Every structure is written in C-alpha cells, then in structure tokens.
C-alpha positions as CSV (number, residue, x, y, z in Angstrom):
1,M,108.6,187.9,96.9
2,G,112.4,187.8,97.7
3,V,115.5,186.1,97.0
4,S,115.1,182.4,96.6
5,Q,117.2,180.1,98.6
6,A,117.4,177.8,95.7
7,D,118.8,180.5,93.5
8,L,121.4,181.4,96.0
9,Y,122.5,177.8,96.2
10,Q,122.5,177.4,92.4
11,M,124.8,180.5,92.1
12,Y,127.0,179.1,95.0
13,T,127.4,175.8,93.2
14,Y,128.2,177.5,89.9
15,A,130.9,179.6,91.6
16,G,132.4,176.5,93.2
17,N,132.3,174.5,90.0
18,Y,134.0,177.3,87.9
19,D,136.4,178.2,90.7
20,I,135.3,182.0,90.8
21,D,134.7,184.1,93.8
22,N,132.1,186.6,92.6
23,V,128.8,185.8,90.9
24,V,125.8,188.0,90.2
25,L,122.1,186.8,90.6
26,M,119.9,189.1,88.5
27,Y,116.2,189.7,89.2
28,P,113.6,191.9,87.4
29,L,113.3,195.1,89.1
30,Q,110.5,195.2,91.9
31,R,110.2,198.8,93.2
32,N,108.8,197.7,96.5
33,L,111.8,195.3,97.3
34,T,114.8,197.7,97.3
35,H,116.4,195.3,100.0
36,L,117.1,192.8,97.1
37,D,120.1,194.8,96.0
38,S,122.7,193.3,98.4
39,S,125.5,190.8,98.7
40,W,125.8,187.4,100.4
41,K,129.1,186.1,101.4
42,F,129.3,182.3,102.2
43,A,131.5,181.5,105.3
44,D,133.0,178.2,104.2
45,K,134.3,179.6,100.9
46,K,135.2,183.0,99.7
47,I,132.3,183.1,97.3
48,E,130.1,186.3,97.1
49,V,126.8,186.3,95.4
50,T,125.6,189.9,94.5
51,I,121.9,190.4,94.0
52,L,121.0,192.9,91.2
53,Q,117.7,194.0,90.1
54,I,117.4,194.8,86.4
55,N,114.7,197.3,84.9
56,L,113.2,195.2,82.1
57,E,111.5,198.4,80.8
58,T,114.5,199.4,79.2
59,I,114.1,196.4,76.8
60,L,111.4,198.5,75.2
61,Q,113.9,201.1,74.4
62,G,115.9,198.6,72.4
63,R,118.7,196.2,72.9
64,P,121.5,198.9,72.9
65,A,119.8,200.8,75.7
66,F,119.2,197.5,77.7
67,R,122.9,196.6,77.1
68,E,124.0,200.0,78.2
69,T,121.9,199.9,81.4
70,L,123.2,196.5,82.2
71,K,126.8,197.6,81.6
72,N,126.4,200.5,83.8
73,Q,124.9,198.6,86.7
74,L,127.6,196.0,86.5
75,Q,130.4,198.8,86.3
76,K,129.0,200.4,89.5
77,L,129.5,197.0,91.3
78,G,133.1,196.9,89.8
79,I,132.4,193.8,87.9
80,F,132.4,194.9,84.3
81,S,135.2,197.0,83.0
82,G,135.6,195.6,79.5
83,S,134.4,196.9,76.1
84,D,130.6,197.1,75.3
85,K,131.1,194.7,72.4
C-alpha cells in the first residue's frame, strides 16, 4: 500500500481552495513503508503536500501522549510552532 493518487489530488484541491501553500496528508504508520514520509510539489502551483505517518499506538497511551507525538512530528517539519492548547 502506498500514497493514494486520489488523496494527493484531494489535498491539492483543498490547498488551492483555501489558498495555502503547504498541506499535510497523514497516514497510519506502516513500518515497511518508510518511503511514505516525503513531500510532493506540484509544478503548476506552489503547493506542497507533505506525507506524514502517525504511530497510532500512542493513542493507547492516552490523548495527551498522542497530541504530544503529533505536535513533535509537525514541529520537525516546521509546520507547528504554536501552543499545545
């Protein structure tokens, strides 16, 4: 399983409709598909779609742990810099 072309197109469309340059498409972590963590830049516009895998096992540790994991991953990408509220 890999990145769905339909998912990429949907994110591209959202970005265009909301006039934003960067969007993140999140998939559940699949340990054998490390190539999913990447970015796609569309030639006709300056839209970049970043593919990010999320380890859903952190949900079992509780909502705060999951939020912290998600926040850390987005910060590594330079996407999230706000408060964790």
